[in-house]
N, C-alpha and C positions, 0 to 999 in steps of 0.2 A: 438425538432428538433435541430440538431447541424450543423452549417455552416462549409463547407470545404473552407479553404483559398487558393486562387490562387495567389501566390506571383510572383513578377517579376522574370523571369527565371534566370538571372545572380545572383540576390541576393539569391535565393533559392539554386542555385548550390553552391555558396560560403558557405552557412550554412551547406550543406551536406558535403562538403570537410573538413571544419574546425571541426565541432562538431561530425557528424555521422562517419566520417572516422578517422581523426587524433586524436581527443580527445578520442574516444572510443578505438582505437588501443592502445593508451597509458594507458588508464584505465585498460584494460584487462592485459596488460603487467605488470602493477604495482599492480594488485590485488585489485583495488578500487571498483569493482562491487561485492556486497555481494552475498554470496551463496544463500541467501533467494530469490533473483531475478531470476526467471526461464525464463524470457524473455531476454535471452542473447545468445551469440554465442555458438553453439554446444549443446544447451539444447532445449528440446521441452516442450510444455505445458503438454503432457502426463507424462513427468518425474515428474512434480509437483503433478499430481494426484497420481502417484505411491508412491511418498514420503508421501503423506497424508494417503494413505492406509496402508503403513508400520508403520506409527506412531500409527494408530488405532490398528493394530495387536500387536504392542509392548505393548500398554496399556492393551490390553486384556490378553496378556501372563503374564504381571506383576501384573494384578488386581489393577491398580492405577486409581484414578479419573482423568479424562482428559476432556478437552473441546476444540472445534474448532470453534471459532467465525469467521464468514465470514463478514468482514467489508470492503465493496467496496466503492471506491470513486465515486463521481459524477462529470461529465464533464471532468475529466482527464486533458488533455493538456490545456483546456480553463480555468482551475481554479488553476493557479500557480502565486503566487506573485513574481514580478521581483526582489525585494531585496533578497529573499531567493534563487531564481534561480541564481542570480549573485554569491552569496556565494557558492552555490553548484558547479557551473561551475569553480570558482576559485579553489575550493578544488580539482577539476579534472584537475588543472594545465593549464587552458585556460587563456591567457593574458587578463588583464582587458580591454584593448582598444578594443579587438575583441568582448568581451561581451557587452560593451557599444554600439558598432556599431550595433549589432544584436538586442538587446533589445530596444534601443532608436527608431529604425525604427518601431517596433511593437507598441510602446507607442504612436507614433504621426501619424501613417499612417491613411488614410481614407478607410473604408470598404464599399463596395456596394454589395447588395444582388442580385443574379441572380437566378430566379426560372423559372418554366414553363410559367409564365406570362410575363417574360422579365426581364430587369435589372432595378433596382430602380434608380430613378432620383436624390435622395438625399442619402448621405452616413452618416456614423457615425464613430467616432474615438476619439482619445485623443489629449491632448496637453502636453507640458512640465509640466505645473502646475496641470493638471488633466489627467494623463496618462491612457491608456488602458493596462490592464495586461492580462496575459495568454500567452501561447506559440503558439497557433493557430493550429488547425487541418489542415494538408497539408503543414505545415512548415517543411523544411528539418532538422531543429535542434530540433524539438519538441520531438521526441522519445528519442534521446540521452540526451536532456536537462532534460526531466522528469526522466530518469534513474539516473541522477546525484542528482536530488531532492529526489527521492525515496531512494537513498543510504543514504542520510542524515537522512531521517525519520527512516530507519532501525537502524542506529547507535544510534540515540536518544532513540529509544524504548528499545534497548539492554542496554543502560547505565542506564535506569530506573529499570533494574533488571528483565525484563520480558522474557528473553530467556530461553528455556528449555535445560537442559544438558543431553547429551547422551554419553554412553561409549560402545565401541565394545566388544562383548562377548568373542571373541578370542584374539584380539589384545590389548584390554584395552585402545584403543585410545579414548580420550575425545574430544567431540566437542559440540558446541552450535548451536541451530537453533531456531530462534524466530518466523518465519512465512514461509508460502508458498506464494510467490508473483508472479503474472504474469501481468506485466505493472502496472495497478492500482487495480487489483483484489487481495485481500489479505485474507488469512486464517491464523489466529493466532494459534500457537501450544502451548496450555497451559496444564500443568500437575500438579498434586498435589505436593507441596513442601515437604510434610511429610505424611506418612501413618497415622499419628495421627490426621490429619485435619478432621473436620466434614464437611458435605456437605455444611452447611451454610458458614463456613469459606472458603471453596474452591470457592463457588459462589462469595463471597466478593472479593477474589483475582482476579477472572475472570472479575468482574465489574471494578476493578481498572485498569486492563490491557486494557480493551476496552476503558475506559474513557481516559486513557493516550494516546492511539492510536488516538482517536478522537481529542484530544487537539493538538497533534503533527501535524495532518493533517490540522487543523484550522490555525496553526501557519505558514503553507506554503501557505496559500491562498485557500486551498481546503476544502472539507466537505465530510462526509460520507452520502451516499444515503440510507435512511432508507428502501426504497422499495426493495433494493438489499441485505440487511443485514439479516442474520439468524445465527443459531448456532446449533452445535451438542454437546451432552454431554454424558459422560460415567460415571455412578456411580455404586457402588457395594453394595450388601447386602450379608450377610453370613447366609446360612441356613444349620444347622447341620455341620458347618465347611466347607461347599462348597460355592464357590463364584458364585453369579448370578448377571447379569446386572439388574439394576433397570428399571422398565417400566416407561413410561411417566406419568402415573397416580400416581406413587410412588414418583415423584418429588413434593416438596412443591409448593402450589399455588403461594407463594410469589416469586418463581423463574421462573414464566412463562415469555415468551418472551415479552408479552405486558407490564408487570410491569418492566422488565429490561429496556425497551425502555423509559419508563417515567423517569427512574433514570439517563439516559445517556444524560442529557441536553447538555453538552459541545459538544457532537458528533451529535446533532440534532436528537436524537432518533435512535441510531445506532444498536439497536437489532430489527430485523424483525421477522415475523412469519415464 
């Protein structure tokens, strides 16, 4: 169960004005939101699905080994460390005083639960010495704040060398794409770095990518939810010179999702069934 925060109206309005409106307007104008994030203005979730389908079609046409690990986050806005959120918001050019104002309120406010049984008589919250983290579902700055944190995660993942390179067949235009992201739902786009790679080597590269993604998420205060994580894989075999996709049974038992999950300790078992 996830609680929806009902914040004081004026405070929530201020968060929406500064972060959701002014910060995001500036971010879009300056190109700070990565193309991997499909939860942005002018883009729909279906565009991300289409991009993933086109990626699979390209891999089939090129007969390359490829994988799409779906590594989704748990609790989304409620699992964000404020030091990382502050860095991300400063990178999006928000004044530090404004960031301190918004985050310090969340760290020290008292929360009461309202359910069908009524309102709780005792609340919970943090102090300066023991703050409560997270951006809060229902907070006007939570979606834009998470977008800023997500942008840092994408940049860190790319700097570790995990982005896939693509080139236009007609234009020769070269571009990189690391993942398909919609808010916190993430599909990594992984392709073989060389046609000479064996399946074992490709799976090792995939495991490295997933583990790095999990460690980056942990660094921001989040985690990968194992129950929502799974993967697709395309491997090829050649029969009389003709390419054929490998079946599930033709993949080594050592590469089953269950065994991948046991090796993904930093991501709390980020490979699902």
